[in-house]
N, C-alpha and C positions, 0 to 999 in steps of 0.2 A: 657698202650700200652707196648709192650715188648721192652727190652733194647738191643735185637739182631739187628745187622745191617739190614738195608732194602733190601730185595733182588730183589724187582719189586715195583715201584712205578710211578705215574704220578704227576706232579705239574703243577697247574694253567692252566688246559686242559680247552679250550672254543672251541666251534664247531658252526656253523651256514649251514644250508642246505636249498638251495630253498629261501634264505632270511630270514628263521626262526632261532631264536637262540635257541639251542637244550640244549648246556652245557655251564655254565659259571664258570669259575675260579673252576674247579673240582680238586680235590688232594686226592689220595688214595696210600696206600702201604700196602705191606704183607713182612713179614719176614719169614725166613726157619721155616719149621714144623708148621705155621700158617693159620689159615682158616678166611677169613675176608667174611661176608656176605654183599652183595650188594642189599637193596631193595628200594622200594618205589612203589608209584601208577603207574597205566598203564600212558605211555606217559612221565615218570619221566626223561628218558635219559640213562636208565641202559645199554639198548643194545647198543646203539650209541655210549657209553663209551666203551664198549667191543671191539666194531669196531675200535676205534681209538688205543686202547692198542694193538689190534694184527696187527695194520697196514693196514687195509682196507680203513680207514677213515682218512685223514690228518687234524688235527685240525689246527685252524688258530692262536692258541697260546698255550703256555705249553710245557713241554718236558715230555719223557717216558724214564725212566732207567731202564737196567736190570743189575744187580750186578756192581751197579755204573756207568755203561756206558750208555752214551745217544744213544738210538736208535731210537729219534724221526723221523728220515728220512730214516731209514732202511725199507725194504720192508716187506709184510706179509711173504713171503717164508723165507727171511733171519732170521726173527724173530722165525720162526719155527725150523730154523737150529740150533739156537745158545740157544735154551731151552724155549721158550715160546708156550705152547699147549694150544689148546682150543676144548671145546664141544658146541654144539649147543642145542636149545630147542628140536629140533625135530631130533631124531636118525636116520638119513639117511644114508644106508649103499649100497654099489653098487649092484644095480638091477642084473646085470648079473655075478656076482662073488659068488662063494662058501667062506665060512668061512676061509679055507685054502688058497683060492686064493686072498682074501682080506689081511690076514696076509703076504702072499709072496708080495704083491704090497706095503705094508707099509714097509717090511723088505727092499726092492730093490728100495724105494722113492729117496734116495741120500745116498752117501757115509758118513761112513763107511757102506757098505751092512752087513745086519744083519742075523743070522742064524736061524734054525727052532727053535733049543733050546731056543732062545730068545723069539721067539713067544709063546712057550709052557710055559714058565717062566712068561709071561705076563697074558696069559690065566688063570695060577693058581692064580695069584696075584688079578684078577678081578673077580675071581670065575666063570668063564665061563665054564661050562659043556655041551658042543654040539659037535656033530660030525662035524669033519671039512669038510666033503663034503655036509654038509647042505647048500642051497643057503643062503646067508647073509641076503637078502630080505624077507626071510620065517622066519625068527627068530622073538619072541615076543620083545616088545618095551624094556624090561628090557636087555634081552640078546642082543639086538643091541647096547645098552647103553654100556655093558660091553665090546662087541668087539671093540667098538671106543676106550675105556678107555685103553683097551690092547695095542691096535696100538700106542696109544700115549706114554703109559708107557715104550715100546720096546725102545724109544729113550730117555729115562732118561730124563725126561723135568725138568726144576728148578721150573717153574710155571704154572699151569692150570688155566684157564679161564673156569668156569663151567656155562653155562647159563640154568638155571631151570633144573637141572638134576633128580628132582623127579616128573617132568611132566608126567602125563601118567601112574605113578606107582600107585599101590596098597599100603596099610599100610605096610604089610610083605615086600614087595620089598622095600621099603623105608628105612626100619630098616636095611636090609642087605646092601642096598646103603650107610648108615650111617658107619656101619662097613668098608666097602670098602675105603670108603674115609679116614677114622681115619689111616686105615692100612698105605695107602698110604704116608700120611703126616708124621705120628710117625715115621715110619721106614725109610722114604728116605728122610725127610727133604724138603718136596716139599712146596712151598707155593701155597695156592688156595684162588682165589676170585671167590665168588659163587653168582650169581643172583639166588634168590628162593623166591616164594611169599609162600611157606609153611614153616610158621613161627616157627612152632614146629621142623622142620629139623634143621633149624637155629639156634633156641635156644639149640639144644642139640649137634650140632658140633661147630659152629662158636666161636671163641674165641672173634673177635670183629664185630660190624657190623656198616655199613655207610648207611646212608638214602639219598636219592635223591627225591628231588620234583622240577619239573620246571627246571630241568637242574642244580640245585645247591645243595651242599651237606648242609641238615638241621640238622643233629644229627650224631653222631657217639660215639661208645663206646662199653661197655659190653651189651650182648642181654638183660639181666634182666634189664639193666637202659634205653636202647634205647627204648624197647618196652612199658615202661610207660611214655615216654616222650609226653607231651601235643602237642609238634608241629608235632610229628609223627601222632598220633591220628588225628589230624586236616587236615594232608595231604591225610590220607587214608579215613576218613569219613566225609569230610566237605560236608554239605548240604545233607547227607545221612540220613534217618529217622530211624536211631538207636543211641543208647548212648552205650558209653563204658562203662561196668560196673565194671568188676574186672579182674585179671590176676591170674588164676588158676596154681599152680605148682605142679609136681608131679616128683619122681625120676624115671629115666630109666637106667638101667645099670650105676647107679650111677652119672648119668648127669642131671641137672635140664632142663626138657624140660616146655616150657610155652606154653599156648594155650589162644587166644585172645577169650573173650566170649562177645557175643553182646545180647541185649535183645530188 
């Protein structure tokens, strides 16, 4: 784990919804310029944890801190204004606005109001190359993701929570997304916590991985260690008619990419 100070963290978070325990004593943190992967089988509690972190759900126990300050009781909107950003699995953009109008809405969402130059800078950062009079809803999935990332980056976030950013993307687009995320993290020292089922993407970009199962942390560490942990295999493949055989590794742009192979 990095010796840098924790930029964003939660400690001992527990959550129940409708009388069912969703999260139990979950802790996770990220430092400046670090990418932390959050993985686990469906129903593990990953998205629910994001809802607690961003302020949409109120946990029954635990604390959430940003830059060392307790923000547990702060609203979703306040957290956004002090540097916590989030993307969602489905890149939903305003159906009635153009790309330029979407940027304007983001620039004027709250003070300080931003300039067109800020939007142009953010678009270049996310490699968004579309005409600004294009309806936002007419963009492809990847360009919609780029548009939303651009809108977030205009506000200079300290932390971004990314919920399955590779969902719906083809391999070439995932490679480009990899580069965009790396640039954001490396050049601007932003902390990223990323939910992702594409383990090859996490293996390429994540510094650490945290695994949830049934609302509890069952493993954490480097991707190459976590993805061969027997507890992780059991969580993913329990009662499945497959057997884990081996982990194949190859180098991509100098980074280790691991793929789970099943037979």
